[in-house]
PDB file of N, CA, C and O in Angstrom:
ATOM      1  N   UNK A   1       2.620   6.646  17.390  1.00  0.00           N
ATOM      2  CA  UNK A   1       1.763   5.747  16.654  1.00  0.00           C
ATOM      3  C   UNK A   1       1.218   6.458  15.419  1.00  0.00           C
ATOM      4  O   UNK A   1       0.842   7.628  15.483  1.00  0.00           O
ATOM      5  N   UNK A   2       1.177   5.750  14.308  1.00  0.00           N
ATOM      6  CA  UNK A   2       0.689   6.322  13.063  1.00  0.00           C
ATOM      7  C   UNK A   2      -0.823   6.524  13.123  1.00  0.00           C
ATOM      8  O   UNK A   2      -1.534   5.793  13.812  1.00  0.00           O
ATOM      9  N   UNK A   3      -1.294   7.518  12.396  1.00  0.00           N
ATOM     10  CA  UNK A   3      -2.729   7.772  12.301  1.00  0.00           C
ATOM     11  C   UNK A   3      -3.386   6.616  11.557  1.00  0.00           C
ATOM     12  O   UNK A   3      -2.909   6.213  10.495  1.00  0.00           O
ATOM     13  N   UNK A   4      -4.478   6.076  12.103  1.00  0.00           N
ATOM     14  CA  UNK A   4      -5.152   4.926  11.497  1.00  0.00           C
ATOM     15  C   UNK A   4      -6.605   5.246  11.182  1.00  0.00           C
ATOM     16  O   UNK A   4      -7.229   6.096  11.818  1.00  0.00           O
ATOM     17  N   UNK A   5      -7.123   4.545  10.186  1.00  0.00           N
ATOM     18  CA  UNK A   5      -8.533   4.637   9.818  1.00  0.00           C
ATOM     19  C   UNK A   5      -8.988   3.273   9.318  1.00  0.00           C
ATOM     20  O   UNK A   5      -8.171   2.436   8.934  1.00  0.00           O
ATOM     21  N   UNK A   6     -10.276   3.063   9.328  1.00  0.00           N
ATOM     22  CA  UNK A   6     -10.838   1.800   8.855  1.00  0.00           C
ATOM     23  C   UNK A   6     -11.706   2.075   7.634  1.00  0.00           C
ATOM     24  O   UNK A   6     -12.500   3.016   7.623  1.00  0.00           O
ATOM     25  N   UNK A   7     -11.547   1.245   6.605  1.00  0.00           N
ATOM     26  CA  UNK A   7     -12.369   1.347   5.402  1.00  0.00           C
ATOM     27  C   UNK A   7     -12.931  -0.034   5.088  1.00  0.00           C
ATOM     28  O   UNK A   7     -12.339  -1.053   5.445  1.00  0.00           O
ATOM     29  N   UNK A   8     -14.068  -0.056   4.425  1.00  0.00           N
ATOM     30  CA  UNK A   8     -14.662  -1.314   3.987  1.00  0.00           C
ATOM     31  C   UNK A   8     -14.725  -1.306   2.468  1.00  0.00           C
ATOM     32  O   UNK A   8     -15.289  -0.394   1.863  1.00  0.00           O
ATOM     33  N   UNK A   9     -14.141  -2.334   1.857  1.00  0.00           N
ATOM     34  CA  UNK A   9     -14.116  -2.468   0.403  1.00  0.00           C
ATOM     35  C   UNK A   9     -14.665  -3.838   0.049  1.00  0.00           C
ATOM     36  O   UNK A   9     -14.143  -4.863   0.489  1.00  0.00           O
ATOM     37  N   UNK A  10     -15.718  -3.847  -0.746  1.00  0.00           N
ATOM     38  CA  UNK A  10     -16.348  -5.110  -1.158  1.00  0.00           C
ATOM     39  C   UNK A  10     -16.648  -6.018   0.036  1.00  0.00           C
ATOM     40  O   UNK A  10     -16.456  -7.232  -0.032  1.00  0.00           O
ATOM     41  N   UNK A  11     -17.120  -5.416   1.129  1.00  0.00           N
ATOM     42  CA  UNK A  11     -17.509  -6.178   2.306  1.00  0.00           C
ATOM     43  C   UNK A  11     -16.374  -6.581   3.232  1.00  0.00           C
ATOM     44  O   UNK A  11     -16.612  -7.231   4.250  1.00  0.00           O
ATOM     45  N   UNK A  12     -15.146  -6.207   2.898  1.00  0.00           N
ATOM     46  CA  UNK A  12     -13.990  -6.543   3.738  1.00  0.00           C
ATOM     47  C   UNK A  12     -13.517  -5.268   4.433  1.00  0.00           C
ATOM     48  O   UNK A  12     -13.322  -4.237   3.788  1.00  0.00           O
ATOM     49  N   UNK A  13     -13.333  -5.345   5.754  1.00  0.00           N
ATOM     50  CA  UNK A  13     -12.874  -4.201   6.529  1.00  0.00           C
ATOM     51  C   UNK A  13     -11.352  -4.218   6.621  1.00  0.00           C
ATOM     52  O   UNK A  13     -10.749  -5.231   6.976  1.00  0.00           O
ATOM     53  N   UNK A  14     -10.740  -3.076   6.295  1.00  0.00           N
ATOM     54  CA  UNK A  14      -9.285  -2.931   6.345  1.00  0.00           C
ATOM     55  C   UNK A  14      -8.928  -1.808   7.305  1.00  0.00           C
ATOM     56  O   UNK A  14      -9.582  -0.765   7.316  1.00  0.00           O
ATOM     57  N   UNK A  15      -7.896  -2.015   8.107  1.00  0.00           N
ATOM     58  CA  UNK A  15      -7.343  -0.951   8.926  1.00  0.00           C
ATOM     59  C   UNK A  15      -6.112  -0.436   8.200  1.00  0.00           C
ATOM     60  O   UNK A  15      -5.180  -1.187   7.913  1.00  0.00           O
ATOM     61  N   UNK A  16      -6.125   0.865   7.908  1.00  0.00           N
ATOM     62  CA  UNK A  16      -5.031   1.505   7.188  1.00  0.00           C
ATOM     63  C   UNK A  16      -4.328   2.475   8.121  1.00  0.00           C
ATOM     64  O   UNK A  16      -4.949   3.065   9.006  1.00  0.00           O
ATOM     65  N   UNK A  17      -3.034   2.634   7.917  1.00  0.00           N
ATOM     66  CA  UNK A  17      -2.302   3.628   8.696  1.00  0.00           C
ATOM     67  C   UNK A  17      -1.505   4.519   7.758  1.00  0.00           C
ATOM     68  O   UNK A  17      -1.091   4.097   6.678  1.00  0.00           O
ATOM     69  N   UNK A  18      -1.300   5.746   8.184  1.00  0.00           N
ATOM     70  CA  UNK A  18      -0.466   6.682   7.431  1.00  0.00           C
ATOM     71  C   UNK A  18       0.935   6.603   8.034  1.00  0.00           C
ATOM     72  O   UNK A  18       1.144   7.041   9.165  1.00  0.00           O
ATOM     73  N   UNK A  19       1.896   6.049   7.292  1.00  0.00           N
ATOM     74  CA  UNK A  19       3.236   5.878   7.853  1.00  0.00           C
ATOM     75  C   UNK A  19       4.071   7.153   7.868  1.00  0.00           C
ATOM     76  O   UNK A  19       5.200   7.143   8.358  1.00  0.00           O
ATOM     77  N   UNK A  20       3.536   8.245   7.344  1.00  0.00           N
ATOM     78  CA  UNK A  20       4.244   9.512   7.374  1.00  0.00           C
ATOM     79  C   UNK A  20       4.712   9.960   6.000  1.00  0.00           C
ATOM     80  O   UNK A  20       4.954   9.147   5.107  1.00  0.00           O
ATOM     81  N   UNK A  21       4.834  11.271   5.852  1.00  0.00           N
ATOM     82  CA  UNK A  21       5.244  11.845   4.570  1.00  0.00           C
ATOM     83  C   UNK A  21       6.651  11.408   4.184  1.00  0.00           C
ATOM     84  O   UNK A  21       6.912  11.112   3.018  1.00  0.00           O
ATOM     85  N   UNK A  22       7.555  11.366   5.153  1.00  0.00           N
ATOM     86  CA  UNK A  22       8.935  10.958   4.855  1.00  0.00           C
ATOM     87  C   UNK A  22       8.964   9.528   4.322  1.00  0.00           C
ATOM     88  O   UNK A  22       9.673   9.247   3.356  1.00  0.00           O
ATOM     89  N   UNK A  23       8.205   8.624   4.936  1.00  0.00           N
ATOM     90  CA  UNK A  23       8.164   7.234   4.473  1.00  0.00           C
ATOM     91  C   UNK A  23       7.663   7.179   3.039  1.00  0.00           C
ATOM     92  O   UNK A  23       8.225   6.464   2.210  1.00  0.00           O
ATOM     93  N   UNK A  24       6.601   7.936   2.742  1.00  0.00           N
ATOM     94  CA  UNK A  24       6.040   7.946   1.392  1.00  0.00           C
ATOM     95  C   UNK A  24       7.083   8.396   0.374  1.00  0.00           C
ATOM     96  O   UNK A  24       7.259   7.748  -0.658  1.00  0.00           O
ATOM     97  N   UNK A  25       7.772   9.492   0.651  1.00  0.00           N
ATOM     98  CA  UNK A  25       8.792   9.996  -0.274  1.00  0.00           C
ATOM     99  C   UNK A  25       9.922   8.989  -0.449  1.00  0.00           C
ATOM    100  O   UNK A  25      10.403   8.780  -1.563  1.00  0.00           O
ATOM    101  N   UNK A  26      10.345   8.368   0.643  1.00  0.00           N
ATOM    102  CA  UNK A  26      11.401   7.361   0.559  1.00  0.00           C
ATOM    103  C   UNK A  26      10.937   6.141  -0.232  1.00  0.00           C
ATOM    104  O   UNK A  26      11.718   5.563  -0.988  1.00  0.00           O
ATOM    105  N   UNK A  27       9.681   5.745  -0.069  1.00  0.00           N
ATOM    106  CA  UNK A  27       9.151   4.592  -0.810  1.00  0.00           C
ATOM    107  C   UNK A  27       9.133   4.878  -2.305  1.00  0.00           C
ATOM    108  O   UNK A  27       9.499   4.021  -3.108  1.00  0.00           O
ATOM    109  N   UNK A  28       8.710   6.074  -2.678  1.00  0.00           N
ATOM    110  CA  UNK A  28       8.720   6.438  -4.101  1.00  0.00           C
ATOM    111  C   UNK A  28      10.152   6.405  -4.626  1.00  0.00           C
ATOM    112  O   UNK A  28      10.397   5.876  -5.710  1.00  0.00           O
ATOM    113  N   UNK A  29      11.091   6.959  -3.880  1.00  0.00           N
ATOM    114  CA  UNK A  29      12.498   6.936  -4.299  1.00  0.00           C
ATOM    115  C   UNK A  29      13.024   5.512  -4.410  1.00  0.00           C
ATOM    116  O   UNK A  29      13.724   5.182  -5.367  1.00  0.00           O
ATOM    117  N   UNK A  30      12.692   4.664  -3.438  1.00  0.00           N
ATOM    118  CA  UNK A  30      13.160   3.275  -3.433  1.00  0.00           C
ATOM    119  C   UNK A  30      12.678   2.497  -4.646  1.00  0.00           C
ATOM    120  O   UNK A  30      13.379   1.621  -5.152  1.00  0.00           O
ATOM    121  N   UNK A  31      11.489   2.818  -5.107  1.00  0.00           N
ATOM    122  CA  UNK A  31      10.866   2.022  -6.161  1.00  0.00           C
ATOM    123  C   UNK A  31      10.830   2.727  -7.514  1.00  0.00           C
ATOM    124  O   UNK A  31      10.052   2.356  -8.394  1.00  0.00           O
ATOM    125  N   UNK A  32      11.669   3.739  -7.674  1.00  0.00           N
ATOM    126  CA  UNK A  32      11.808   4.410  -8.963  1.00  0.00           C
ATOM    127  C   UNK A  32      13.090   3.918  -9.614  1.00  0.00           C
ATOM    128  O   UNK A  32      14.160   3.949  -9.005  1.00  0.00           O
ATOM    129  N   UNK A  33      12.972   3.459 -10.870  1.00  0.00           N
ATOM    130  CA  UNK A  33      14.147   2.904 -11.544  1.00  0.00           C
ATOM    131  C   UNK A  33      15.017   4.010 -12.140  1.00  0.00           C
ATOM    132  O   UNK A  33      14.698   5.193 -12.018  1.00  0.00           O
ATOM    133  N   UNK A  34      16.110   3.621 -12.783  1.00  0.00           N
ATOM    134  CA  UNK A  34      17.082   4.572 -13.324  1.00  0.00           C
ATOM    135  C   UNK A  34      16.481   5.478 -14.400  1.00  0.00           C
ATOM    136  O   UNK A  34      16.996   6.568 -14.647  1.00  0.00           O
ATOM    137  N   UNK A  35      15.407   5.041 -15.036  1.00  0.00           N
ATOM    138  CA  UNK A  35      14.755   5.848 -16.073  1.00  0.00           C
ATOM    139  C   UNK A  35      13.683   6.769 -15.496  1.00  0.00           C
ATOM    140  O   UNK A  35      13.018   7.490 -16.241  1.00  0.00           O
ATOM    141  N   UNK A  36      13.512   6.748 -14.183  1.00  0.00           N
ATOM    142  CA  UNK A  36      12.546   7.617 -13.530  1.00  0.00           C
ATOM    143  C   UNK A  36      11.139   7.065 -13.462  1.00  0.00           C
ATOM    144  O   UNK A  36      10.205   7.786 -13.111  1.00  0.00           O
ATOM    145  N   UNK A  37      10.974   5.790 -13.794  1.00  0.00           N
ATOM    146  CA  UNK A  37       9.653   5.158 -13.761  1.00  0.00           C
ATOM    147  C   UNK A  37       9.433   4.434 -12.436  1.00  0.00           C
ATOM    148  O   UNK A  37      10.325   3.756 -11.928  1.00  0.00           O
ATOM    149  N   UNK A  38       8.239   4.590 -11.893  1.00  0.00           N
ATOM    150  CA  UNK A  38       7.883   3.902 -10.660  1.00  0.00           C
ATOM    151  C   UNK A  38       7.674   2.422 -10.950  1.00  0.00           C
ATOM    152  O   UNK A  38       6.906   2.063 -11.843  1.00  0.00           O
ATOM    153  N   UNK A  39       8.354   1.563 -10.199  1.00  0.00           N
ATOM    154  CA  UNK A  39       8.183   0.113 -10.328  1.00  0.00           C
ATOM    155  C   UNK A  39       6.980  -0.265  -9.479  1.00  0.00           C
ATOM    156  O   UNK A  39       7.097  -0.480  -8.273  1.00  0.00           O
ATOM    157  N   UNK A  40       5.810  -0.344 -10.131  1.00  0.00           N
ATOM    158  CA  UNK A  40       4.539  -0.441  -9.423  1.00  0.00           C
ATOM    159  C   UNK A  40       4.389  -1.683  -8.562  1.00  0.00           C
ATOM    160  O   UNK A  40       3.868  -1.598  -7.450  1.00  0.00           O
ATOM    161  N   UNK A  41       4.832  -2.834  -9.048  1.00  0.00           N
ATOM    162  CA  UNK A  41       4.641  -4.062  -8.258  1.00  0.00           C
ATOM    163  C   UNK A  41       5.342  -3.954  -6.908  1.00  0.00           C
ATOM    164  O   UNK A  41       4.739  -4.228  -5.870  1.00  0.00           O
ATOM    165  N   UNK A  42       6.609  -3.558  -6.919  1.00  0.00           N
ATOM    166  CA  UNK A  42       7.365  -3.437  -5.668  1.00  0.00           C
ATOM    167  C   UNK A  42       6.787  -2.330  -4.779  1.00  0.00           C
ATOM    168  O   UNK A  42       6.724  -2.469  -3.558  1.00  0.00           O
ATOM    169  N   UNK A  43       6.368  -1.234  -5.413  1.00  0.00           N
ATOM    170  CA  UNK A  43       5.787  -0.117  -4.671  1.00  0.00           C
ATOM    171  C   UNK A  43       4.493  -0.543  -3.968  1.00  0.00           C
ATOM    172  O   UNK A  43       4.294  -0.247  -2.790  1.00  0.00           O
ATOM    173  N   UNK A  44       3.623  -1.238  -4.696  1.00  0.00           N
ATOM    174  CA  UNK A  44       2.355  -1.677  -4.109  1.00  0.00           C
ATOM    175  C   UNK A  44       2.591  -2.700  -3.007  1.00  0.00           C
ATOM    176  O   UNK A  44       1.894  -2.685  -1.992  1.00  0.00           O
ATOM    177  N   UNK A  45       3.565  -3.591  -3.192  1.00  0.00           N
ATOM    178  CA  UNK A  45       3.902  -4.539  -2.124  1.00  0.00           C
ATOM    179  C   UNK A  45       4.295  -3.786  -0.861  1.00  0.00           C
ATOM    180  O   UNK A  45       3.884  -4.153   0.240  1.00  0.00           O
ATOM    181  N   UNK A  46       5.095  -2.730  -1.021  1.00  0.00           N
ATOM    182  CA  UNK A  46       5.530  -1.923   0.119  1.00  0.00           C
ATOM    183  C   UNK A  46       4.333  -1.217   0.769  1.00  0.00           C
ATOM    184  O   UNK A  46       4.233  -1.171   1.995  1.00  0.00           O
ATOM    185  N   UNK A  47       3.429  -0.670  -0.048  1.00  0.00           N
ATOM    186  CA  UNK A  47       2.226  -0.031   0.499  1.00  0.00           C
ATOM    187  C   UNK A  47       1.398  -1.018   1.304  1.00  0.00           C
ATOM    188  O   UNK A  47       0.961  -0.712   2.414  1.00  0.00           O
ATOM    189  N   UNK A  48       1.181  -2.206   0.743  1.00  0.00           N
ATOM    190  CA  UNK A  48       0.375  -3.200   1.450  1.00  0.00           C
ATOM    191  C   UNK A  48       1.028  -3.608   2.761  1.00  0.00           C
ATOM    192  O   UNK A  48       0.341  -3.857   3.752  1.00  0.00           O
ATOM    193  N   UNK A  49       2.341  -3.676   2.765  1.00  0.00           N
ATOM    194  CA  UNK A  49       3.062  -4.085   3.975  1.00  0.00           C
ATOM    195  C   UNK A  49       3.012  -3.002   5.061  1.00  0.00           C
ATOM    196  O   UNK A  49       2.896  -3.319   6.244  1.00  0.00           O
ATOM    197  N   UNK A  50       3.098  -1.732   4.664  1.00  0.00           N
ATOM    198  CA  UNK A  50       3.243  -0.660   5.650  1.00  0.00           C
ATOM    199  C   UNK A  50       1.994   0.191   5.862  1.00  0.00           C
ATOM    200  O   UNK A  50       1.914   0.933   6.842  1.00  0.00           O
ATOM    201  N   UNK A  51       1.026   0.095   4.964  1.00  0.00           N
ATOM    202  CA  UNK A  51      -0.178   0.915   5.085  1.00  0.00           C
ATOM    203  C   UNK A  51      -1.380   0.079   5.520  1.00  0.00           C
ATOM    204  O   UNK A  51      -2.140   0.500   6.392  1.00  0.00           O
ATOM    205  N   UNK A  52      -1.558  -1.094   4.924  1.00  0.00           N
ATOM    206  CA  UNK A  52      -2.677  -1.967   5.293  1.00  0.00           C
ATOM    207  C   UNK A  52      -2.210  -2.824   6.466  1.00  0.00           C
ATOM    208  O   UNK A  52      -1.446  -3.773   6.287  1.00  0.00           O
ATOM    209  N   UNK A  53      -2.676  -2.483   7.669  1.00  0.00           N
ATOM    210  CA  UNK A  53      -2.164  -3.174   8.855  1.00  0.00           C
ATOM    211  C   UNK A  53      -3.030  -4.349   9.302  1.00  0.00           C
ATOM    212  O   UNK A  53      -2.558  -5.228  10.023  1.00  0.00           O
ATOM    213  N   UNK A  54      -4.300  -4.368   8.876  1.00  0.00           N
ATOM    214  CA  UNK A  54      -5.171  -5.482   9.257  1.00  0.00           C
ATOM    215  C   UNK A  54      -6.315  -5.575   8.265  1.00  0.00           C
ATOM    216  O   UNK A  54      -6.991  -4.572   8.039  1.00  0.00           O
ATOM    217  N   UNK A  55      -6.560  -6.705   7.676  1.00  0.00           N
ATOM    218  CA  UNK A  55      -5.776  -7.931   7.768  1.00  0.00           C
ATOM    219  C   UNK A  55      -4.496  -7.803   6.947  1.00  0.00           C
ATOM    220  O   UNK A  55      -4.405  -6.963   6.052  1.00  0.00           O
ATOM    221  N   UNK A  56      -3.523  -8.631   7.252  1.00  0.00           N
ATOM    222  CA  UNK A  56      -2.283  -8.651   6.480  1.00  0.00           C
ATOM    223  C   UNK A  56      -2.616  -9.211   5.103  1.00  0.00           C
ATOM    224  O   UNK A  56      -3.190 -10.294   4.988  1.00  0.00           O
ATOM    225  N   UNK A  57      -2.253  -8.465   4.055  1.00  0.00           N
ATOM    226  CA  UNK A  57      -2.590  -8.865   2.693  1.00  0.00           C
ATOM    227  C   UNK A  57      -1.380  -8.745   1.773  1.00  0.00           C
ATOM    228  O   UNK A  57      -0.416  -8.038   2.067  1.00  0.00           O
ATOM    229  N   UNK A  58      -1.460  -9.457   0.654  1.00  0.00           N
ATOM    230  CA  UNK A  58      -0.458  -9.352  -0.405  1.00  0.00           C
ATOM    231  C   UNK A  58      -1.183  -9.038  -1.707  1.00  0.00           C
ATOM    232  O   UNK A  58      -2.411  -9.083  -1.765  1.00  0.00           O
ATOM    233  N   UNK A  59      -0.435  -8.725  -2.734  1.00  0.00           N
ATOM    234  CA  UNK A  59      -1.024  -8.453  -4.042  1.00  0.00           C
ATOM    235  C   UNK A  59      -1.888  -9.625  -4.487  1.00  0.00           C
ATOM    236  O   UNK A  59      -2.972  -9.422  -5.033  1.00  0.00           O
ATOM    237  N   UNK A  60      -1.423 -10.831  -4.264  1.00  0.00           N
ATOM    238  CA  UNK A  60      -2.142 -12.024  -4.713  1.00  0.00           C
ATOM    239  C   UNK A  60      -3.515 -12.178  -4.063  1.00  0.00           C
ATOM    240  O   UNK A  60      -4.384 -12.850  -4.618  1.00  0.00           O
ATOM    241  N   UNK A  61      -3.723 -11.570  -2.903  1.00  0.00           N
ATOM    242  CA  UNK A  61      -5.020 -11.656  -2.232  1.00  0.00           C
ATOM    243  C   UNK A  61      -6.125 -10.930  -2.997  1.00  0.00           C
ATOM    244  O   UNK A  61      -7.306 -11.171  -2.751  1.00  0.00           O
ATOM    245  N   UNK A  62      -5.753 -10.042  -3.923  1.00  0.00           N
ATOM    246  CA  UNK A  62      -6.737  -9.229  -4.625  1.00  0.00           C
ATOM    247  C   UNK A  62      -7.061  -9.722  -6.028  1.00  0.00           C
ATOM    248  O   UNK A  62      -8.003  -9.225  -6.646  1.00  0.00           O
ATOM    249  N   UNK A  63      -6.315 -10.673  -6.541  1.00  0.00           N
ATOM    250  CA  UNK A  63      -6.578 -11.155  -7.890  1.00  0.00           C
ATOM    251  C   UNK A  63      -6.577  -9.997  -8.867  1.00  0.00           C
ATOM    252  O   UNK A  63      -5.605  -9.245  -8.951  1.00  0.00           O
ATOM    253  N   UNK A  64      -7.666  -9.853  -9.604  1.00  0.00           N
ATOM    254  CA  UNK A  64      -7.788  -8.769 -10.581  1.00  0.00           C
ATOM    255  C   UNK A  64      -8.409  -7.512  -9.984  1.00  0.00           C
ATOM    256  O   UNK A  64      -8.670  -6.558 -10.715  1.00  0.00           O
ATOM    257  N   UNK A  65      -8.649  -7.487  -8.685  1.00  0.00           N
ATOM    258  CA  UNK A  65      -9.379  -6.399  -8.049  1.00  0.00           C
ATOM    259  C   UNK A  65      -8.502  -5.523  -7.159  1.00  0.00           C
ATOM    260  O   UNK A  65      -9.015  -4.898  -6.230  1.00  0.00           O
ATOM    261  N   UNK A  66      -7.210  -5.458  -7.409  1.00  0.00           N
ATOM    262  CA  UNK A  66      -6.299  -4.662  -6.580  1.00  0.00           C
ATOM    263  C   UNK A  66      -6.688  -3.186  -6.582  1.00  0.00           C
ATOM    264  O   UNK A  66      -6.563  -2.516  -5.557  1.00  0.00           O
ATOM    265  N   UNK A  67      -7.147  -2.680  -7.695  1.00  0.00           N
ATOM    266  CA  UNK A  67      -7.505  -1.272  -7.805  1.00  0.00           C
ATOM    267  C   UNK A  67      -8.590  -0.832  -6.848  1.00  0.00           C
ATOM    268  O   UNK A  67      -8.657   0.349  -6.507  1.00  0.00           O
ATOM    269  N   UNK A  68      -9.439  -1.735  -6.405  1.00  0.00           N
ATOM    270  CA  UNK A  68     -10.524  -1.344  -5.506  1.00  0.00           C
ATOM    271  C   UNK A  68     -10.016  -0.910  -4.138  1.00  0.00           C
ATOM    272  O   UNK A  68     -10.671  -0.117  -3.462  1.00  0.00           O
ATOM    273  N   UNK A  69      -8.876  -1.410  -3.727  1.00  0.00           N
ATOM    274  CA  UNK A  69      -8.328  -1.009  -2.435  1.00  0.00           C
ATOM    275  C   UNK A  69      -7.477   0.246  -2.567  1.00  0.00           C
ATOM    276  O   UNK A  69      -7.521   1.122  -1.704  1.00  0.00           O
ATOM    277  N   UNK A  70      -6.714   0.334  -3.629  1.00  0.00           N
ATOM    278  CA  UNK A  70      -5.817   1.460  -3.804  1.00  0.00           C
ATOM    279  C   UNK A  70      -6.545   2.625  -4.416  1.00  0.00           C
ATOM    280  O   UNK A  70      -5.948   3.677  -4.642  1.00  0.00           O
TER     281      UNK A  70
END
């Protein structure tokens, strides 16, 4: 089981998990384009899917406030 922690951001409690160093490196590789730039939208979607385990969220759930969680 992945290591988990709970954080509260703007009054909302999130359960986060660390999916492992290998997953992180693979995610960066998966979302880096041919020019070596990280494709942030796809990368953040992957982070939200695999790191934020409760509640289930998407980029659209944060509106203009995505930076407060990341």
